[in-house]
N, C-alpha and C positions, 0 to 999 in steps of 0.2 A: 107282502114281503113279510119274511119271516124273520126275526131276529136271532142274532145267535148270541146266545148269553152263558156265561159263566158265572156260577156263583162261588165267591171265594170267603173265608173266613179268616180276614186277616188280623191276628191277635184281639184286642179287644177294639177293633174297629168296626165289627160287622161290615165288611166291605164286599159289596155286590158288582160283580165284574160280569159284563157284558162281551164275551171276547168275540173278536169279527175277524179272526185269523184267515189272510185269503188271499192267493193268487192264481194265476194258470200254471198248472204241470202237464206234463204228458204221461203218457202211459203204454203199456200194451197189454194183452190180453193173456191170462193165464188160467184156461177155462173160463170159470164165472169171474174171476179175480182182475182187479186192475192193479197194474203194480208201477209204479214211479219209475221211468225209466231217463238216460241222457239220451237227447235226439242228436243226431249227427248233421244234418242236412238246414235245420231250420232255425233261425236266429232271431232272437228278440233285437229286431232295429229299433223300435222307438215305444216307450209308453209314458203314456199322459194320465195321472191317477189324479182325480179331482175327491177331496173330500169336504163334505158341506156338513157343518156342526148347526144343529137345530136347537130350538128352546123345548122342544116337546119330547126331547129325550133321545129322540132318534139320531144318527147319522146319515146320509146320503153319498151313495159312493157310485164314482161314473169312470170307468177305467177303460181306456182305448189303447189297443196295441197296433203297432205295426210288425209285422213277422215277413223276414226275408226268406224264402225257400231258394237257396242257391243250387239244389239238385232237381230232378223231375218231379211234375205234379205227384203227389201222393197223398194218402186219407191215413191221419192219426187218432188215436183215442186221446182227446183232450178233456182238462178238467180243472174246473173251480172249486178249491179246496178250502172246508171250513171245518174247524176243530171241533169236536163235541163239546155237548154242554159239561161244565165241570162242577161238582159238588151240587147237583141238583136231584131231584127225584125222578129225570127222564131217563126211560132206559132205553137202549138202543132200537131205533126207530126200526120199525120191521121192513118197512117201503123202503129203508135208506135215505127218507128226506131227512134235514135237518130241522128239528122241532123249532127253531128259532129266527130262519132265514125267511125276508118276506120278498115279495116282487121281483124275485131273479128274474133278468131276460138277456140275452145273450144272442147278437147278430154277427156273421161272419161274410165278410166281402158284400156288406148291405142287405144280406138276407137273412131274416129270422130263423133261430136254429131252434129244432126241438133237441129236449135233452133228456136224460135219463138220471138216475141216481144210483151212488154205489157205495160200500163202504171201504176205505183205504187206509192203509198205514202210514199216515202223515210223515212224509221227507224221507221214506226209508227206500231207496233206491233198491231193485232188486228183490223186493222183499214181499210175497202177497200178505194180505192179512189174514191170520189163519182164526180169529175169534177168539173169547175168552174160556180159558179152560174152567175144569167144573171146581177147581181150587182158587180160583183167583176172582175175587170181586169188582164188578164192573166198574166200579169207581178208580181202578187202578189199571183199567185196560186203555192203552194208547189206540185210538183210531180218530179218523174223518171224516167227515161225508163230502161226497163228491159229486158236483153238478156236471155231466159227464155230455159230449157230442162228440158225433165224428167228424172233424175238422179234415176239409177237402182243398188242401193248399195248393194253389197252382203254381207255377214256376214264378218267380220275383216278388213282389210285395202282396202281403196279404193283410186285412185288417179283421181283426176280432175286438168287438164292442162289449161290453158288461156296462148292468145298470142295477142296482138293488140299494136296500137301506136295514140297519138293522138298532137294536137297541144298545146305546152307550152305557158303558159301565158307570156306577155310582156308589158312594158310600159317605159315612162319617168322615171328613175329611178329605173326601173327593167327590168332585161333583159329575165329574165324566173324564172317561178313558177311551180312545180308540185305537186297538191294535191292528197292524196291519202286516200279514205275511208277504215278505220279499224274496226270502230265499228259493222259492218254486221257480224264478226266472231262472237263476243258475242250470237248471237242467237242460236248457235250451243249448244250441250247437257253439253259441259264441261264449258261454259261461258267464253274460255280463249284460246289462241294457244297455244298448249303443247310445241311446238317446233316452234320456229319463227326465220327465217334468213332473212334479208334485206340487198341486195347488190344495190349498187348506182355506176354505172358504166360511164367512160368517154372513150371510144372506137375511138381511134386515134384522138384523140383531147385533151384539157385541160378544167376543169371546175372548177369553186371556187364557192360555195354554202354554204349554212346553214341550218340548221333545230332547232327547239326549243328544248331544252335541257329536258323540261319536260316530254316527252316519254320514254327517252333513260335513265333514270337514275340506271335502273338496270343492265346495262352493259355498256361495251364500244367500239365503233368504231375503227376499225383497218384496217390498208391497206393489202389486200390480194394479189394485183397483180399490178405491175407498178410501178409508182412513186407516191407519196404524203405527205401529211401533214395533222394532227388532231389539232385543238385547240379550248378552251372553250374561247367565247367574248362574250360580252354584247354591244359591238357599241355605248356604252353610252345608253343604254336602262335599264329598270329595270328587265328586262329578260335575263337568261345567253341562247347563242346561241350555237350549235357545230358548228364550222367552219372547212373545207374541201377543201383542193384543190388536183384534182389528176391531172395527165397526163399519158393518155394511161393506166388507173388503174381502181381500184375498193375497194372503201370502205365497210365493211362488220360490221353489227350491229349483234350479235345472243342474243338471251334469252329462257330462258326456263320458262315454265307456263307465257307467256306473256299476261298480261288482260289491253289492251289499255283504257286510260281512253278519249282520243280524237281522232281526225284524224291528219294525217301527212302532213305538206307540206315542200317540196323542194325547197328553195329561192335560187335565185341569190345572191351573197352577196352584190351586191350594193343596194339591196333591204332595208339593215339595213346599212349599213355603210356610204351609201350617206348622210345621215343626221349626220354624227359625224362632228364636226368642224375639226378636223384634216385630213378629208376627201380631197384626193387631185388626180390630174391626174394618171393615173396608179395604182392606189390603187385595183382595180378591172381591169381585163382584160377578156373578152370573145371573142372569134373567129367567133360566128355568126353574123348576119347582124341586128339583133335587138340589137346589144350591141352599146351603145353612151357613147364616153368619158365624162368625167365631164363634164356637161353642166354650172357648175356653173365657171368653168376656162376658162375665156375669150380670154387669153392669153398663149395656151399651147406651152410648148419649144416642136417644131416641129424634132429635132432632138431624142427627147424621143419617140414621138408618132411615128417615122418611125420606132425604134426600139422595138416597143413593140412584134409584130409578133415573133421575133427572141427570146425575153427574155421569149416568152410565150412557146417555144419550148424550152429552155434550155442553149441558146448560152452563153458560157462565155466570158464576155467582155475583152478586153484589155483596151480600153480606160478608165483612173480613174473616169472622171464623169459619165460614163453609168454604171461602174461597181459599183461605189458608191449609186447610184440611185438605181438600180435594187434590188442590197443587201438588200436595204429599204425596198423592197416590202414582204409581207409576203408570197404571192404565187408565187414567183418567186424561182424555183429550177433548179440552175446550173447542168447542165451535159456536163462534157467535153470530152464525145462519140459524142456529136450531131456535126455533119457537116451543116454549112450554108447552106440551101435549099429554093426554094419557090414553088417547086411541089405542096405541100397542101396548101400552101395559099388561102384563102377564098377571093371571090370578096371585101369583106368589108376590109381586110386587104389589098389588092392590091390598094384601094383607101386610106389607111394610108401611106402605102410607097409612094405614088405619094404626100402625103402633101395637099389632098384635104380639105382646112380647113372647108369649107362651107356643109361637108356631113361628119363631126366626130361625 
């Protein structure tokens, strides 16, 4: 599986961004070009989008669609779009395969589908991609890679299932970011997703993240598996965010007649809270190697540092100092059944336990 990677230089933060902007659109062929269009007979009846946040720097995506064909059986060109890498040394792939997407699979009506690759104009209806001209540097040319297949729609309900994974964004002040395109769904006949479910999972780990509230005002997130918390927070910004912490759990958002007005970004909570004056070491914690302790704290309390991995797993502290400190951390979810163990500690956490200050 290839990773979808954008590299952004964000001011002095040197932010590395692995954008995975994706969803399914419909096209028609113009010569050897695929051009996004609006489909008039086939509607998105249902979408179940599951995004699993992992400690290895990757996110796994599983998306299941139900399309309703109100007309006669027909074949359309259908494709999964992934925006080009940004600010990298990668040139346009000669075989139109995205240089960073891995293990892409697609099935339709339970049958594995063969797919081809194409370069398309992202989100531009009725506009073929003409390629860069001689005077335009390639980094300024907008295009997307599409994983395309001939979709044979029978009358009534049809299912399409994608799976893939990609490396998440990371950088100083941001441990991970997961973007996802929602807008291509608006090209289908109903200009909405009739029944939409988003599931964000932290399997065998814990994750602390936030999403912009503007997309999710029609319903509320809820914890449906494992342990978790949800609250609203503006982190001192003008915009409110949904803040979620999960431990081996799943947060779910469900909405009928969903008409997204923007695309989605799942951001590690440090991406916002690290600019808050109240931010202190331990306010955010992640098990992955991309996580760095508060780089503004020049003299961290090493006893707290060494106990972060245990707190993240729910250890109930007996020492008053540690109990008071971690109870003040919103992400902390004490678990009286947790038996201290190091068997699932990551290499990063072993370095924290060892108190390697230079590697914090």
